[in-house]
C-alpha positions as CSV (number, residue, x, y, z in Angstrom):
1,X,0.1,0.1,0.0
2,X,2.9,2.2,0.6
3,X,4.5,1.9,-2.9
4,X,1.0,2.4,-4.2
5,X,0.6,5.6,-2.0
6,X,4.1,6.7,-3.3
7,X,3.3,6.1,-7.1
8,X,-0.1,7.9,-6.7
9,X,2.2,11.0,-5.3
10,X,4.3,10.7,-8.1
11,X,1.6,10.9,-10.5
12,X,-0.6,13.5,-8.6
13,X,0.3,16.6,-10.2
14,X,3.9,16.5,-10.0
15,X,4.0,20.0,-11.4
16,X,2.8,21.4,-8.1
17,X,4.7,19.5,-5.4
18,X,7.9,20.7,-4.2
19,X,8.8,18.4,-1.2
20,X,10.8,15.2,-1.9
21,X,11.7,12.6,0.2
22,X,15.0,10.8,-0.2
23,X,15.3,7.3,1.0
24,X,18.0,4.6,1.2
25,X,20.6,7.3,2.6
26,X,23.8,6.1,4.5
27,X,23.6,5.8,8.1
28,X,26.1,8.0,8.9
29,X,25.0,10.9,6.3
30,X,24.6,14.1,8.2
31,X,22.3,17.2,7.2
32,X,25.6,18.9,6.3
33,X,26.7,16.1,4.1
34,X,23.4,16.0,2.5
35,X,23.7,19.7,1.7
36,X,27.0,19.3,0.1
37,X,25.5,16.4,-2.0
38,X,22.6,18.8,-2.9
39,X,25.3,21.4,-4.1
40,X,27.5,19.0,-6.1
41,X,24.2,18.0,-8.0
42,X,23.6,21.6,-8.9
43,X,20.9,22.2,-6.3
44,X,22.7,25.2,-4.3
45,X,20.2,27.7,-3.3
46,X,17.2,25.6,-4.8
47,X,15.8,24.5,-1.6
48,X,14.3,26.1,1.4
49,X,14.1,23.2,3.9
50,X,16.1,20.3,5.0
51,X,15.3,17.7,7.6
52,X,17.2,14.4,8.2
53,X,15.7,12.6,11.2
54,X,18.3,11.1,13.6
55,X,17.7,8.7,16.2
56,X,17.9,10.1,19.5
57,X,18.8,6.5,20.9
58,X,21.7,5.9,18.4
59,X,22.4,9.5,17.1
60,X,22.7,8.1,13.6
61,X,20.4,9.2,10.8
62,X,17.2,7.2,10.0
63,X,18.6,6.8,6.5
64,X,16.0,9.3,4.9
65,X,15.3,13.0,4.6
66,X,12.9,15.7,3.2
67,X,14.1,18.3,1.0
68,X,11.6,21.0,0.1
69,X,12.7,22.8,-3.4
70,X,12.0,26.2,-4.2
71,X,10.0,25.3,-7.2
72,X,8.2,22.2,-8.6
73,X,10.7,22.3,-11.5
74,X,13.5,22.1,-9.1
75,X,11.9,19.2,-7.3
76,X,11.5,17.3,-10.5
77,X,15.1,17.9,-11.3
78,X,15.9,16.1,-7.8
79,X,14.1,13.0,-9.3
80,X,16.1,13.3,-12.6
81,X,19.6,13.7,-10.6
82,X,19.4,11.9,-7.5
83,X,17.2,8.8,-8.0
84,X,19.9,6.1,-8.2
85,X,22.6,8.2,-6.8
86,X,25.4,6.5,-5.0
87,X,28.4,8.9,-4.8
88,X,28.0,9.6,-1.5
89,X,31.7,10.5,-0.4
90,X,31.7,7.7,2.1
91,X,32.0,3.7,1.8
92,X,28.5,2.6,1.5
93,X,26.3,0.5,-0.9
94,X,23.2,2.8,-0.5
95,X,21.4,3.7,-3.6
96,X,19.1,6.7,-3.3
97,X,15.5,6.7,-4.1
98,X,13.4,9.7,-4.5
99,X,9.9,9.9,-3.8
100,X,7.3,12.7,-3.3
101,X,6.8,13.5,0.5
102,X,3.3,12.1,1.1
103,X,2.5,14.1,4.2
104,X,3.8,17.3,3.8
105,X,4.3,19.6,0.8
106,X,5.6,23.1,0.8
107,X,7.6,25.1,3.4
108,X,4.8,26.5,5.4
109,X,3.5,22.8,6.0
110,X,6.9,22.0,7.3
111,X,7.2,25.0,9.2
112,X,3.7,24.4,10.8
113,X,4.6,20.7,11.7
114,X,8.1,21.4,13.3
115,X,8.0,24.9,14.7
116,X,6.1,23.5,18.0
117,X,7.7,20.4,18.0
118,X,9.8,19.1,20.8
119,X,12.7,18.5,18.1
120,X,12.8,22.6,18.4
121,X,13.4,22.8,22.2
122,X,16.6,24.4,23.0
123,X,18.1,21.3,24.7
124,X,18.3,19.5,21.4
125,X,21.4,19.8,19.6
126,X,21.2,21.4,16.3
127,X,22.1,18.4,14.1
128,X,18.9,16.9,15.2
129,X,16.7,19.8,13.9
130,X,15.3,20.7,10.6
131,X,16.3,24.0,9.0
132,X,15.1,26.7,6.8
133,X,17.0,28.2,4.2
134,X,16.5,31.7,2.1
135,X,18.3,32.3,-1.0
136,X,20.7,29.7,-0.3
137,X,21.6,30.6,3.2
138,X,20.5,29.2,6.5
139,X,18.1,31.6,8.3
140,X,16.4,31.0,11.9
141,X,13.8,28.6,12.2
142,X,10.4,30.5,12.7
143,X,9.9,30.9,16.5
144,X,7.4,28.8,18.2
145,X,3.9,29.8,19.0
146,X,3.5,28.0,22.2
147,X,6.1,26.5,25.0
148,X,8.3,23.7,23.9
149,X,8.4,20.2,26.0
150,X,11.8,18.5,25.5
151,X,11.6,15.4,23.2
152,X,10.8,11.7,24.7
153,X,12.3,8.5,23.3
154,X,10.9,5.1,23.8
155,X,12.9,2.6,26.0
156,X,13.7,-0.4,24.7
157,X,10.7,-3.4,24.8
158,X,11.7,-4.9,28.2
159,X,11.5,-1.6,29.8
160,X,8.1,-0.9,28.8
161,X,5.0,-0.6,31.1
162,X,1.8,-2.7,31.1
163,X,0.3,-0.4,28.3
164,X,3.6,-0.6,26.6
165,X,3.8,2.9,26.2
166,X,6.7,3.9,28.7
167,X,9.0,6.7,27.6
168,X,11.9,8.4,29.0
169,X,13.1,12.0,28.8
170,X,16.2,12.0,26.6
171,X,19.2,13.7,28.2
172,X,21.4,15.6,25.8
């Protein structure tokens, strides 16, 4: 079903979509490394949002990222250039897969989703956070509109309570 959903998004008005999801990224790939790849691929200044989710537990990337391009044409260019990409500048067999983001499209939706997220809490290291760019330069993420709580992470299964939901606060 996920593949069908992804295919539906790719065929669903691609001329209006700007957010791509990059999948199958190398485990050690940081946000800065990804932006270097984007620059080397000719996309410097062509995106306004980058988020490489990182596991709080392992402090490694989750092997995917979201990039919002400035225009639908730029986004289509990411498909053309990065689909099948494998020159990561690090030892890995990972081959990039590009899809449309199926939940969020466009910078305003990403800002709305993350500005009040625990990810943006002051105690969270910068490398864990999504970032915004303007004319190729990183700018401050828009301020939250409510008090931010620190993130929580789930413990491993033997530490779960009877509801299977026990979480612990992550200490940075």
